[in-house]
N, C-alpha and C positions, 0 to 999 in steps of 0.2 A: 779731798783724798789729795794725798802726793804722790806723785809719779815716782817710783823707781826706776832708775834706769840700769842698773845693772845686779847681778847678783855675783857677789867678790868671790865666791870659793868656784866659780865655773864659770863667770866671763859673760853669761848668757842676759838679753837683755829680757826685762820683763815686760811682759804683756801691758803692765800697768800705765806703759807710756803711752797707751792708743786710748785717745778721749772717749770713744762710742765702749769702749769696754769699761773704763773707769764708770759710766755712766751705768751700764749694767751691771756689774756689781754692784756696784753702789745700791739701786734698786732691789735687786735680787737680797741682798743683804739685811737690808731694810724690812722687807717684808718677812723675811725666816726671823727676824727677830722678834717680829710682832706672832708671826706664825707658831713660834716657840711657848708661847704664852699663853695663848687660847685653848689650848688641850688642857693643859692645865686648870684653868678655871672653869671651862666647859664642865669638865668631869666633877669638881666641887658643885659648879651651879644646880646642875643635876641631882645630884646629892643631897644639898641644901632645902631640895623641893619634895625629898621624901622617897626620890626616885631610887628604885633597886639595882642589882646588878644587872638584871634584864632589861630595864628601863634604857640603863646607861649605854648597854648594849646595842638597843634600837636606834637611840638618840646619834651613833656613833655610824652605826651602818645606813642609816640614811644619808647622811654626808657622803659617804661612801659610795654608796649606790647611783648618789646624784652625780657624782664626778665620777665613775666608769661608764656610765650612760653618756657623757655629754661629751666625754675624752676625744672620740674620733673623729667628732664633727670639729673639735678643735684644732687636731691634727690634719684635716683637712683643707681647712680657714687660713690655717700658719702656711702652708703650701700653695695658697691661691692670692690671698689678699698680703697686704704691709703687717708685717710681725710686727715691727714697731707698735702702729696703732692699736693691735691686737691687745699687747702689752699693756699699753699706757691706758687704753678703754676699761679693760677689765680690772687693772689695779684700782680704776677710780670708782667702778662699780662697788668692788670689794670694800672701798672704805666705807662708803653708803653702807651695804647692807649687813656689814660687820658691826657700823658703829649702832645702827640700829638694834640689833640683837642686844647689844651691850644696855643700852636704854632703856629696853624691855625690862634687863637685868635690875637696872640701877634703879629704877621707878617701882619696881617689884608685881610688876603686871605680868611675868614668864610665865608661861607654864610649861610643863614637859614637852607637850606636842607644839608649841609655838617655839622652843625651842628648837626642835626635830625640825619643822619649816624652814626656818629662816639659816637653820647649819646646811638645809639640802639645798638653798639657792647661793649659798656661800660655794658648796659643793661644785655646782652648775658653771659660776664663772670661773672658779679655780680651774675647771676643767679646760675652759676654753682659751685660760692663759697661759698653761702649762707647757704643750708642746711647741710653741712658738717661742717662747722664753728660753727651753733647753736647745732648741736648735739655734737661736741666737749665737751664741760663743762662736761658731764656725764662720758668721759673715762679719765679724768686727775685730779679728785677727786675722794675721798671715796664717798660711796652713802650715808652716814650720815652727809654728808658738804653739799650736795647737793642744798639745799634750799640758805643757804648763800652763794655758791658760784655763783649762778645764780644772787641773789640781789646786790652783790659786782661787778661782772662782767659788771650788768647792769648799775650799779651807776658811774664807772668807764668810761664805755663808753658814758653815757650823761653828764658828767662832761667834757669829751673831747668835746663834740657835743655841749655845752653849750660856750665853747672859741669858736671853730671853728663858729658856726654863727656870733658872736658879731666880729670875727677876718673878715670874710666876709664881712661884709659890711661897714667896715672899710676899707681892703684893694681894695675893688670895688671902692668906694669913691676915696682914695688915688693912685693904682696904675692903675684899670683898670682891667676888670674881667677876662684877659688872665692870666695876675701875678698872679691872687686869685686861677686857677686853676693850676697852676704848682703846688702851694703847697698840691694840694690833689694828683698829681701823685708820689711828694716826700714821703708823707705819707704811702702811698702802697708800694714803694720799702721798708721801714721802716718794715711793716707788713710783708713782705716777708722773711726778715730777721727773726724775731723772731720768725716765725712760722716754719722755719727753723731749728729753735733751738730745738724744741719739741723730747723729746727723746719718743713717743708714737709707739706702733708696727704699722710697713707698710703695714702689711697684713691683709685682712679682711676674713671673716671666705667663706668659698667657695660658690658659688651659681648655683645651677642646673638648675635653671631656667630661662629660658631669661630675658631680661631687661622688658618686657610687663607683664610678668609672677611675675617677683618682685613687678613692679608697681601696678598691680592687687593687691598682697598679701600688700602693704601697703594700698591702697585702703579699703582692707574688714577690715584693722585694725583702720582705722580713724570711718569708718561705726559701729563699734563694741560698740563704745565709744558716748551716745548720748549727751553727754555735748560738745564733741569736733567737733561734724560735726556741732551741733548747732550753735555755737558760732563761728565756722568758715564762717557762711551763716551772722551772726550779722555784722562782718568784713567786709564783703564784701559789706554790703549797707552801713557800715561807710565810706569804702572808695570811692567807687561811688559817693557818695556826699561831703566830704571833701577831695578829693585830690584836685577837681579845687579851691575851696576857700583857698586852702593853695598853690597850685603854681602858680596858674594863678591870682585870685582876691585878694589874699594879695600884691604880689608887685605892681600890678596897685593901688590898695586902700590906701595901708600905704607907700610903695615906692614910687608913683609917687604924692599920695596927701599929703603926709606929709615930706616926703626925703627919698630918698634912704638907708641913714645910721640906717633911723628909721626901716624900715623891717627888717634890720639884727639883730636889737635892739630888736625887737619883737620876732624874732625867736630865740633870747637867751634867753628871757624872758621864753619862752616854754622850753627849755633844761634846765633851773634853775628850772622847776617844774618838770623835770625829775629827776634834780637833788635832790632836797629835798625830793621828792617821795619815791627814790631809799635809803635815810637815813633812812625814816619814815619805809621802809618794811622790814632795819634789825633789825628794834625792833619790828612791829606791825606784829604778826604772828597770825591771826584767824584761827580758825579751819575750818571752811567755806570759803574756797579760792574764789572761784567763784562768790558766791553771794553777798559776800563783796565786792569785786574787781569790778563787774559791777556797783554798786551802785556809784564808785568813776569815773569810765567810764562814768556817767551822765555828769560829770563837764565839758568835751568836749566842750558843746555847747555855753560856755561862751566866746569863742574865734571868732567865727565868729560873736556873739550878740555885742560885743566891738567893733568891725571892723567895724560893721554897722551902729549903734550909736555914735560912737564917732571920734571928727574930731582934737583931740589930743593925743596925746602920752600915757600918765599914763593909762587910762583904757585899751588901748588896751595890753599894758604889762602887765597888771593884769588878763586879760581875758585870755592872751596866759599863764600865769605862772600858772594858774587852771587847762587849758585843759592840758598842760605837766603833772600837779601833778597826775592829777585823771587817767591819759592813764597809767602812769608809774606805777601808784599802781597797778591796773588791768594786764600789761601786766606781772610785775614781778610773781602774782600768778598764772597766764596763763602760765607763763613756767617753775614752778615750777610743777603745774598739770601736764605737759603734759611730765616733765622730770622723774616724778615718777609713773605715768602709764604706760608709752609706754614701753615696751623692748629696749633695747641699741642697739640689731640690727636691728632696726625697724625704729630709731630714722629720720636718714636722710629722709627716705620715707616721714612718717609722717608729717617732719616740710615743704617739699616740698608742700604736699597737702594743709596744713595752709597756705602758702606763695601764692600757687595758687590759692586757695578758697578765701583767704583775697583780692587779690589786682587783680585778673582776672577783675572785674569792672571798676577798676583805669582808664587804657585807654580810656573807654568809657566816663568816667566823664570826664576827661580831655580835651578829644576832643569835649563835647559839652560844658562845661561850658561854653564858651566865646558867643556862639548865645544866647544860653540860660539868662545868664546873662546879657546879652545887649537889649533881648527881655523884660524881666519881671524888668531890673533893678538890678543894684549890692548889694545894700543894702537889697533888696524885697530875691534877692536868697540867700543871707547869713543868712537871718533868717530863711527861708527854709531848710538850712545847720542844722542849729542850732538844731532847731524841728526833724528834722529824729535823728542826732548820738546823741543825748541826748534821745529822745522820745524811741528809737532801744533797748539801756542799760536797760532803767528802764523794758521795756516789757520781757527782760530778766532771769529777776526774777521768772518770772513765770513757767520757764521751769523747771521741778523736776529735772532733768540731773545736771542742772546748782545749784541748790541749796543743793542737796544733797552731791557734790564732798566734801569730808574733806581732811584736810592736812595729810599727813604722821606723824608719830610722829617722832622726833628728837633726838639722843644721847646726852647728855652733854660729849665732851670727855676732 
């Protein structure tokens, strides 16, 4: 990857000139490419085995539950031991686990329970990685470049994901789910090599408290910021409803209703919205980060609405794009707020509470969406999902802590 030294319109120097940041975004972009392929492939692997909407939801729920249960441990470890070692080690293990899952599908020995078990193992390893990976941005760039680094990292990851979702649909249609998942395993191997090349301190400051004491300290830090715990609760509601619509109803309503490649293209449009949202945030720098962010977050309801009302692809692509655009703008402002307001030595733990609080209800949503949607109708449930995720975002503006948080001033370099 070639370092870019300036941004011509503003004269700002790019975070890509830092070697460690280039290594970090190479690893995260590589794994994002593979991780975008696997959800598409895994859904159709289950359906090819005769799985129903309920069984697909349960497989996704196992992954999500294992990830939630392990994330807090990942946050504590990320603030106690070398984040670099955590990242390269978990990436290498993920390559082995996901490669093994792909092999069982290719060889025709996979079953729905075996896919669920191996997916759960992948979720555990991912949970140990994520808090360290998210906290690493603040370590590898100077503080005055943090906002640009968060935006650029997000942009590069979503670019890779956009390609991955489109490629996932094409690979599943052309060579089958197993070979598509193999690509994910290879991208984790690339990520492990990239992380291994980072030159950052291996040692973390000594911790006198127990792991439970460290966890309690992280919880107190979360509760100290009203905007933080409030929007974590809002994210919980978002994932409770959206997770099933995205992972279970989408492949059935769009993938089986219009065509398997169509669901891959819809996810690609979603990620294209992320990409454009990332570009937008490189220039759009509002003073009140979160109050503006939740307005964009309200756009996410357009994707489930489009799936409910359209039996052709183009309206769904537009809804997916607008969902991704709004969610990306909010997420970048959310990441900037966390990075600028939380001390570096507590970042991994705070991120672990963010992940757990946001996703703890996801397994419930995945497990229940099948029977609920069958009972009330797929289209009717998609309208309910849209009302909840957009309505809760708009209600967040009424919370004072969300309205008052402001972006820290950045110095031109």
